[in-house]
N, CA, C and O atoms as a Maestro MAE file, in Angstrom:
{
 s_m_m2io_version
 :::
 2.0.0
}

f_m_ct {
 s_m_title
 :::
 protein
 m_atom[240] {
  # First column is atom index #
  i_m_mmod_type
  r_m_x_coord
  r_m_y_coord
  r_m_z_coord
  i_m_residue_number
  s_m_chain_name
  s_m_pdb_residue_name
  s_m_pdb_atom_name
  i_m_atomic_number
  :::
  1 25 95.797 119.367 105.367 1 A "MET " " N  " 7
  2 3 96.788 119.390 103.642 1 A "MET " " CA " 6
  3 2 97.306 118.165 103.425 1 A "MET " " C  " 6
  4 15 96.967 117.545 102.416 1 A "MET " " O  " 8
  5 25 98.254 117.599 104.387 2 A "ALA " " N  " 7
  6 3 98.734 116.353 104.215 2 A "ALA " " CA " 6
  7 2 98.536 115.605 103.042 2 A "ALA " " C  " 6
  8 15 99.343 115.024 102.318 2 A "ALA " " O  " 8
  9 25 96.690 115.785 102.958 3 A "LEU " " N  " 7
  10 3 96.108 115.025 101.767 3 A "LEU " " CA " 6
  11 2 96.566 115.916 100.710 3 A "LEU " " C  " 6
  12 15 97.617 115.658 100.124 3 A "LEU " " O  " 8
  13 25 95.814 117.029 100.390 4 A "PHE " " N  " 7
  14 3 95.565 117.615 99.043 4 A "PHE " " CA " 6
  15 2 97.039 118.470 98.596 4 A "PHE " " C  " 6
  16 15 96.958 119.386 97.777 4 A "PHE " " O  " 8
  17 25 97.876 118.228 98.978 5 A "LEU " " N  " 7
  18 3 99.234 118.276 98.184 5 A "LEU " " CA " 6
  19 2 99.651 117.308 97.625 5 A "LEU " " C  " 6
  20 15 99.319 117.206 96.445 5 A "LEU " " O  " 8
  21 25 100.385 116.398 98.117 6 A "PRO " " N  " 7
  22 3 100.248 115.052 97.424 6 A "PRO " " CA " 6
  23 2 99.128 114.827 95.820 6 A "PRO " " C  " 6
  24 15 99.579 114.892 94.676 6 A "PRO " " O  " 8
  25 25 97.638 114.561 96.179 7 A "VAL " " N  " 7
  26 3 96.989 115.192 95.035 7 A "VAL " " CA " 6
  27 2 97.352 115.559 94.186 7 A "VAL " " C  " 6
  28 15 97.592 114.896 93.176 7 A "VAL " " O  " 8
  29 25 97.626 117.633 94.435 8 A "VAL " " N  " 7
  30 3 97.712 118.290 93.659 8 A "VAL " " CA " 6
  31 2 98.624 117.915 92.802 8 A "VAL " " C  " 6
  32 15 98.425 117.537 91.648 8 A "VAL " " O  " 8
  33 25 99.734 118.026 93.411 9 A "LEU " " N  " 7
  34 3 100.981 117.480 92.681 9 A "LEU " " CA " 6
  35 2 101.234 116.055 91.968 9 A "LEU " " C  " 6
  36 15 101.785 115.747 90.912 9 A "LEU " " O  " 8
  37 25 100.868 115.627 92.557 10 A "THR " " N  " 7
  38 3 100.542 114.580 91.368 10 A "THR " " CA " 6
  39 2 99.863 114.516 89.782 10 A "THR " " C  " 6
  40 15 100.394 114.394 88.678 10 A "THR " " O  " 8
  41 25 98.363 114.663 90.236 11 A "ILE " " N  " 7
  42 3 97.732 115.414 88.893 11 A "ILE " " CA " 6
  43 2 98.699 116.186 88.139 11 A "ILE " " C  " 6
  44 15 98.810 115.891 86.949 11 A "ILE " " O  " 8
  45 25 99.518 117.246 88.667 12 A "ASP " " N  " 7
  46 3 100.033 118.686 88.217 12 A "ASP " " CA " 6
  47 2 101.184 117.716 86.691 12 A "ASP " " C  " 6
  48 15 101.371 117.758 85.475 12 A "ASP " " O  " 8
  49 25 101.803 116.661 88.440 13 A "ILE " " N  " 7
  50 3 103.144 116.488 87.285 13 A "ILE " " CA " 6
  51 2 102.611 115.563 86.088 13 A "ILE " " C  " 6
  52 15 103.096 116.101 85.093 13 A "ILE " " O  " 8
  53 25 101.945 114.568 85.706 14 A "ILE " " N  " 7
  54 3 101.313 113.940 84.789 14 A "ILE " " CA " 6
  55 2 100.681 114.354 83.792 14 A "ILE " " C  " 6
  56 15 100.486 113.716 82.758 14 A "ILE " " O  " 8
  57 25 100.166 115.914 84.137 15 A "LYS " " N  " 7
  58 3 99.466 116.766 83.218 15 A "LYS " " CA " 6
  59 2 100.690 117.426 82.274 15 A "LYS " " C  " 6
  60 15 100.598 117.615 81.061 15 A "LYS " " O  " 8
  61 25 101.862 117.732 83.116 16 A "ARG " " N  " 7
  62 3 102.680 118.242 82.610 16 A "ARG " " CA " 6
  63 2 103.720 117.077 81.598 16 A "ARG " " C  " 6
  64 15 103.916 117.025 80.383 16 A "ARG " " O  " 8
  65 25 104.104 116.446 82.464 17 A "VAL " " N  " 7
  66 3 104.137 115.005 81.057 17 A "VAL " " CA " 6
  67 2 103.874 114.451 79.934 17 A "VAL " " C  " 6
  68 15 104.575 114.133 78.973 17 A "VAL " " O  " 8
  69 25 102.566 114.354 80.211 18 A "THR " " N  " 7
  70 3 101.608 114.006 78.817 18 A "THR " " CA " 6
  71 2 101.979 114.767 77.633 18 A "THR " " C  " 6
  72 15 102.407 114.392 76.541 18 A "THR " " O  " 8
  73 25 101.613 116.384 78.286 19 A "ASP " " N  " 7
  74 3 101.622 117.876 77.440 19 A "ASP " " CA " 6
  75 2 102.810 117.295 76.957 19 A "ASP " " C  " 6
  76 15 102.869 116.389 76.126 19 A "ASP " " O  " 8
  77 25 103.877 117.929 77.586 20 A "ALA " " N  " 7
  78 3 105.632 117.646 76.545 20 A "ALA " " CA " 6
  79 2 105.502 116.693 75.835 20 A "ALA " " C  " 6
  80 15 105.639 116.990 74.649 20 A "ALA " " O  " 8
  81 25 105.148 114.927 76.152 21 A "ALA " " N  " 7
  82 3 105.259 114.281 75.282 21 A "ALA " " CA " 6
  83 2 104.299 114.207 74.253 21 A "ALA " " C  " 6
  84 15 104.462 113.409 73.330 21 A "ALA " " O  " 8
  85 25 103.056 115.143 74.321 22 A "GLY " " N  " 7
  86 3 102.389 114.634 73.909 22 A "GLY " " CA " 6
  87 2 102.814 116.238 71.755 22 A "GLY " " C  " 6
  88 15 102.431 116.259 70.585 22 A "GLY " " O  " 8
  89 25 103.803 117.154 72.726 23 A "GLN " " N  " 7
  90 3 104.381 118.045 71.914 23 A "GLN " " CA " 6
  91 2 106.006 117.898 71.361 23 A "GLN " " C  " 6
  92 15 106.882 118.503 70.743 23 A "GLN " " O  " 8
  93 25 105.656 116.399 72.197 24 A "GLY " " N  " 7
  94 3 107.253 115.609 71.731 24 A "GLY " " CA " 6
  95 2 108.630 116.757 72.302 24 A "GLY " " C  " 6
  96 15 109.546 116.646 71.487 24 A "GLY " " O  " 8
  97 25 108.874 117.432 73.046 25 A "ALA " " N  " 7
  98 3 109.632 118.491 73.772 25 A "ALA " " CA " 6
  99 2 110.456 117.204 74.674 25 A "ALA " " C  " 6
  100 15 111.605 117.459 75.036 25 A "ALA " " O  " 8
  101 25 109.917 115.957 74.996 26 A "ILE " " N  " 7
  102 3 110.946 115.037 75.916 26 A "ILE " " CA " 6
  103 2 110.417 113.703 74.929 26 A "ILE " " C  " 6
  104 15 109.618 113.561 74.003 26 A "ILE " " O  " 8
  105 25 111.270 112.911 75.631 27 A "GLU " " N  " 7
  106 3 111.574 111.311 74.517 27 A "GLU " " CA " 6
  107 2 110.244 110.572 75.909 27 A "GLU " " C  " 6
  108 15 110.293 109.976 76.985 27 A "GLU " " O  " 8
  109 25 109.531 110.949 75.259 28 A "PHE " " N  " 7
  110 3 108.720 109.622 76.420 28 A "PHE " " CA " 6
  111 2 106.882 109.617 75.660 28 A "PHE " " C  " 6
  112 15 106.298 110.689 75.505 28 A "PHE " " O  " 8
  113 25 106.268 108.372 75.306 29 A "THR " " N  " 7
  114 3 105.275 108.172 74.885 29 A "THR " " CA " 6
  115 2 104.549 107.833 75.320 29 A "THR " " C  " 6
  116 15 104.852 106.912 76.078 29 A "THR " " O  " 8
  117 25 102.782 108.256 75.276 30 A "VAL " " N  " 7
  118 3 101.840 107.830 76.022 30 A "VAL " " CA " 6
  119 2 100.926 106.619 75.293 30 A "VAL " " C  " 6
  120 15 99.985 106.869 74.540 30 A "VAL " " O  " 8
  121 25 101.161 105.899 75.481 31 A "ASP " " N  " 7
  122 3 99.834 104.498 75.069 31 A "ASP " " CA " 6
  123 2 98.400 105.556 74.567 31 A "ASP " " C  " 6
  124 15 98.065 106.426 75.370 31 A "ASP " " O  " 8
  125 25 97.789 105.455 73.535 32 A "GLU " " N  " 7
  126 3 96.732 105.860 73.127 32 A "GLU " " CA " 6
  127 2 95.680 105.293 73.710 32 A "GLU " " C  " 6
  128 15 94.670 105.996 73.740 32 A "GLU " " O  " 8
  129 25 95.588 103.870 74.343 33 A "GLU " " N  " 7
  130 3 94.817 103.651 74.977 33 A "GLU " " CA " 6
  131 2 94.434 103.202 76.317 33 A "GLU " " C  " 6
  132 15 93.506 102.570 76.822 33 A "GLU " " O  " 8
  133 25 96.084 104.082 76.892 34 A "LEU " " N  " 7
  134 3 95.780 104.708 78.650 34 A "LEU " " CA " 6
  135 2 94.472 105.661 78.415 34 A "LEU " " C  " 6
  136 15 94.165 106.218 77.361 34 A "LEU " " O  " 8
  137 25 93.671 105.713 79.865 35 A "ASN " " N  " 7
  138 3 93.118 106.489 79.732 35 A "ASN " " CA " 6
  139 2 93.693 107.354 80.978 35 A "ASN " " C  " 6
  140 15 93.593 107.104 82.180 35 A "ASN " " O  " 8
  141 25 94.324 108.447 80.331 36 A "ILE " " N  " 7
  142 3 95.193 109.510 81.477 36 A "ILE " " CA " 6
  143 2 94.150 109.639 82.525 36 A "ILE " " C  " 6
  144 15 94.457 109.264 83.657 36 A "ILE " " O  " 8
  145 25 92.935 110.127 82.309 37 A "LYS " " N  " 7
  146 3 92.576 111.161 83.443 37 A "LYS " " CA " 6
  147 2 92.168 109.568 84.845 37 A "LYS " " C  " 6
  148 15 92.215 109.682 86.070 37 A "LYS " " O  " 8
  149 25 91.983 108.899 84.425 38 A "LYS " " N  " 7
  150 3 91.447 107.794 85.209 38 A "LYS " " CA " 6
  151 2 92.188 107.294 86.134 38 A "LYS " " C  " 6
  152 15 91.870 107.027 87.293 38 A "LYS " " O  " 8
  153 25 94.014 107.062 85.178 39 A "LEU " " N  " 7
  154 3 95.495 107.193 85.671 39 A "LEU " " CA " 6
  155 2 95.655 108.191 87.054 39 A "LEU " " C  " 6
  156 15 96.170 108.129 88.170 39 A "LEU " " O  " 8
  157 25 94.909 109.096 86.271 40 A "MET " " N  " 7
  158 3 95.692 110.750 87.253 40 A "MET " " CA " 6
  159 2 95.158 110.637 88.592 40 A "MET " " C  " 6
  160 15 95.781 110.923 89.614 40 A "MET " " O  " 8
  161 25 93.861 110.165 88.526 41 A "THR " " N  " 7
  162 3 92.775 110.118 89.246 41 A "THR " " CA " 6
  163 2 93.634 108.835 90.756 41 A "THR " " C  " 6
  164 15 93.988 108.957 91.929 41 A "THR " " O  " 8
  165 25 93.598 107.869 89.833 42 A "LYS " " N  " 7
  166 3 93.879 106.703 90.936 42 A "LYS " " CA " 6
  167 2 95.032 106.990 91.563 42 A "LYS " " C  " 6
  168 15 95.177 106.596 92.720 42 A "LYS " " O  " 8
  169 25 96.237 107.854 90.799 43 A "LEU " " N  " 7
  170 3 97.295 107.842 91.521 43 A "LEU " " CA " 6
  171 2 97.340 108.563 92.293 43 A "LEU " " C  " 6
  172 15 97.563 108.058 93.393 43 A "LEU " " O  " 8
  173 25 97.153 110.332 92.283 44 A "SER " " N  " 7
  174 3 96.691 111.037 93.129 44 A "SER " " CA " 6
  175 2 95.558 110.711 94.378 44 A "SER " " C  " 6
  176 15 95.389 111.563 95.250 44 A "SER " " O  " 8
  177 25 95.051 109.857 94.397 45 A "ILE " " N  " 7
  178 3 94.073 109.275 95.522 45 A "ILE " " CA " 6
  179 2 95.336 108.153 96.343 45 A "ILE " " C  " 6
  180 15 95.603 108.309 97.534 45 A "ILE " " O  " 8
  181 25 95.999 107.074 95.505 46 A "LEU " " N  " 7
  182 3 96.244 106.301 96.482 46 A "LEU " " CA " 6
  183 2 98.157 107.727 96.988 46 A "LEU " " C  " 6
  184 15 98.714 107.252 97.978 46 A "LEU " " O  " 8
  185 25 98.618 108.532 96.672 47 A "HIS " " N  " 7
  186 3 99.480 109.411 97.191 47 A "HIS " " CA " 6
  187 2 99.108 109.912 98.250 47 A "HIS " " C  " 6
  188 15 99.718 109.724 99.302 47 A "HIS " " O  " 8
  189 25 97.656 110.901 98.119 48 A "GLY " " N  " 7
  190 3 96.951 111.579 99.441 48 A "GLY " " CA " 6
  191 2 97.028 110.576 100.520 48 A "GLY " " C  " 6
  192 15 97.526 110.821 101.619 48 A "GLY " " O  " 8
  193 25 96.371 109.099 100.075 49 A "VAL " " N  " 7
  194 3 95.972 108.256 101.531 49 A "VAL " " CA " 6
  195 2 97.028 108.019 101.920 49 A "VAL " " C  " 6
  196 15 97.355 108.143 103.100 49 A "VAL " " O  " 8
  197 25 98.059 107.481 100.655 50 A "ILE " " N  " 7
  198 3 99.424 106.929 101.566 50 A "ILE " " CA " 6
  199 2 100.552 108.035 102.718 50 A "ILE " " C  " 6
  200 15 101.151 107.810 103.770 50 A "ILE " " O  " 8
  201 25 100.375 109.455 101.671 51 A "THR " " N  " 7
  202 3 101.189 110.597 102.239 51 A "THR " " CA " 6
  203 2 100.253 110.656 103.757 51 A "THR " " C  " 6
  204 15 100.895 110.366 104.766 51 A "THR " " O  " 8
  205 25 98.895 110.990 103.922 52 A "CYS " " N  " 7
  206 3 98.185 111.182 105.135 52 A "CYS " " CA " 6
  207 2 98.226 110.368 106.152 52 A "CYS " " C  " 6
  208 15 97.947 110.679 107.310 52 A "CYS " " O  " 8
  209 25 98.579 109.273 105.759 53 A "SER " " N  " 7
  210 3 98.473 107.860 106.191 53 A "SER " " CA " 6
  211 2 100.046 107.933 107.310 53 A "SER " " C  " 6
  212 15 100.307 107.783 108.504 53 A "SER " " O  " 8
  213 25 100.598 108.178 106.344 54 A "LEU " " N  " 7
  214 3 102.058 108.240 107.017 54 A "LEU " " CA " 6
  215 2 102.441 109.099 108.174 54 A "LEU " " C  " 6
  216 15 103.235 108.822 109.073 54 A "LEU " " O  " 8
  217 25 101.618 110.385 107.972 55 A "VAL " " N  " 7
  218 3 101.352 111.744 108.833 55 A "VAL " " CA " 6
  219 2 100.895 111.128 110.080 55 A "VAL " " C  " 6
  220 15 101.587 110.748 111.025 55 A "VAL " " O  " 8
  221 25 99.923 111.096 109.972 56 A "LEU " " N  " 7
  222 3 98.836 110.441 111.128 56 A "LEU " " CA " 6
  223 2 99.811 109.591 111.679 56 A "LEU " " C  " 6
  224 15 100.447 109.833 112.705 56 A "LEU " " O  " 8
  225 25 99.893 108.786 111.113 57 A "ALA " " N  " 7
  226 3 100.970 107.301 112.230 57 A "ALA " " CA " 6
  227 2 102.227 108.155 112.954 57 A "ALA " " C  " 6
  228 15 102.482 107.767 114.094 57 A "ALA " " O  " 8
  229 25 102.958 109.142 112.503 58 A "MET " " N  " 7
  230 3 103.976 110.069 112.934 58 A "MET " " CA " 6
  231 2 103.042 110.467 114.193 58 A "MET " " C  " 6
  232 15 103.338 110.119 115.335 58 A "MET " " O  " 8
  233 25 101.942 111.191 113.902 59 A "LEU " " N  " 7
  234 3 101.364 111.913 115.342 59 A "LEU " " CA " 6
  235 2 101.087 111.030 116.442 59 A "LEU " " C  " 6
  236 15 101.070 111.282 117.647 59 A "LEU " " O  " 8
  237 25 100.833 109.747 115.714 60 A "PHE " " N  " 7
  238 3 100.144 108.851 117.156 60 A "PHE " " CA " 6
  239 2 101.291 107.937 117.228 60 A "PHE " " C  " 6
  240 15 101.332 107.064 118.095 60 A "PHE " " O  " 8
  :::
 }
 m_bond[239] {
  # First column is bond index #
  i_m_from
  i_m_to
  i_m_order
  :::
  1 1 2 1
  2 2 3 1
  3 3 4 2
  4 3 5 1
  5 5 6 1
  6 6 7 1
  7 7 8 2
  8 7 9 1
  9 9 10 1
  10 10 11 1
  11 11 12 2
  12 11 13 1
  13 13 14 1
  14 14 15 1
  15 15 16 2
  16 15 17 1
  17 17 18 1
  18 18 19 1
  19 19 20 2
  20 19 21 1
  21 21 22 1
  22 22 23 1
  23 23 24 2
  24 23 25 1
  25 25 26 1
  26 26 27 1
  27 27 28 2
  28 27 29 1
  29 29 30 1
  30 30 31 1
  31 31 32 2
  32 31 33 1
  33 33 34 1
  34 34 35 1
  35 35 36 2
  36 35 37 1
  37 37 38 1
  38 38 39 1
  39 39 40 2
  40 39 41 1
  41 41 42 1
  42 42 43 1
  43 43 44 2
  44 43 45 1
  45 45 46 1
  46 46 47 1
  47 47 48 2
  48 47 49 1
  49 49 50 1
  50 50 51 1
  51 51 52 2
  52 51 53 1
  53 53 54 1
  54 54 55 1
  55 55 56 2
  56 55 57 1
  57 57 58 1
  58 58 59 1
  59 59 60 2
  60 59 61 1
  61 61 62 1
  62 62 63 1
  63 63 64 2
  64 63 65 1
  65 65 66 1
  66 66 67 1
  67 67 68 2
  68 67 69 1
  69 69 70 1
  70 70 71 1
  71 71 72 2
  72 71 73 1
  73 73 74 1
  74 74 75 1
  75 75 76 2
  76 75 77 1
  77 77 78 1
  78 78 79 1
  79 79 80 2
  80 79 81 1
  81 81 82 1
  82 82 83 1
  83 83 84 2
  84 83 85 1
  85 85 86 1
  86 86 87 1
  87 87 88 2
  88 87 89 1
  89 89 90 1
  90 90 91 1
  91 91 92 2
  92 91 93 1
  93 93 94 1
  94 94 95 1
  95 95 96 2
  96 95 97 1
  97 97 98 1
  98 98 99 1
  99 99 100 2
  100 99 101 1
  101 101 102 1
  102 102 103 1
  103 103 104 2
  104 103 105 1
  105 105 106 1
  106 106 107 1
  107 107 108 2
  108 107 109 1
  109 109 110 1
  110 110 111 1
  111 111 112 2
  112 111 113 1
  113 113 114 1
  114 114 115 1
  115 115 116 2
  116 115 117 1
  117 117 118 1
  118 118 119 1
  119 119 120 2
  120 119 121 1
  121 121 122 1
  122 122 123 1
  123 123 124 2
  124 123 125 1
  125 125 126 1
  126 126 127 1
  127 127 128 2
  128 127 129 1
  129 129 130 1
  130 130 131 1
  131 131 132 2
  132 131 133 1
  133 133 134 1
  134 134 135 1
  135 135 136 2
  136 135 137 1
  137 137 138 1
  138 138 139 1
  139 139 140 2
  140 139 141 1
  141 141 142 1
  142 142 143 1
  143 143 144 2
  144 143 145 1
  145 145 146 1
  146 146 147 1
  147 147 148 2
  148 147 149 1
  149 149 150 1
  150 150 151 1
  151 151 152 2
  152 151 153 1
  153 153 154 1
  154 154 155 1
  155 155 156 2
  156 155 157 1
  157 157 158 1
  158 158 159 1
  159 159 160 2
  160 159 161 1
  161 161 162 1
  162 162 163 1
  163 163 164 2
  164 163 165 1
  165 165 166 1
  166 166 167 1
  167 167 168 2
  168 167 169 1
  169 169 170 1
  170 170 171 1
  171 171 172 2
  172 171 173 1
  173 173 174 1
  174 174 175 1
  175 175 176 2
  176 175 177 1
  177 177 178 1
  178 178 179 1
  179 179 180 2
  180 179 181 1
  181 181 182 1
  182 182 183 1
  183 183 184 2
  184 183 185 1
  185 185 186 1
  186 186 187 1
  187 187 188 2
  188 187 189 1
  189 189 190 1
  190 190 191 1
  191 191 192 2
  192 191 193 1
  193 193 194 1
  194 194 195 1
  195 195 196 2
  196 195 197 1
  197 197 198 1
  198 198 199 1
  199 199 200 2
  200 199 201 1
  201 201 202 1
  202 202 203 1
  203 203 204 2
  204 203 205 1
  205 205 206 1
  206 206 207 1
  207 207 208 2
  208 207 209 1
  209 209 210 1
  210 210 211 1
  211 211 212 2
  212 211 213 1
  213 213 214 1
  214 214 215 1
  215 215 216 2
  216 215 217 1
  217 217 218 1
  218 218 219 1
  219 219 220 2
  220 219 221 1
  221 221 222 1
  222 222 223 1
  223 223 224 2
  224 223 225 1
  225 225 226 1
  226 226 227 1
  227 227 228 2
  228 227 229 1
  229 229 230 1
  230 230 231 1
  231 231 232 2
  232 231 233 1
  233 233 234 1
  234 234 235 1
  235 235 236 2
  236 235 237 1
  237 237 238 1
  238 238 239 1
  239 239 240 2
  :::
 }
}
């Protein structure tokens, strides 16, 4: 659970921000050359691994 929750939350937050930026609802621009799916994958895996490591470090 400690691994999957940060992954899902990271993907959801990035999706919502990019959708809102595309609609012009927020003052945020997304670079056209940026691969959003690749960014979401990298960040979500990174956040999941860090969170899981912290949880395991606290247990041991």
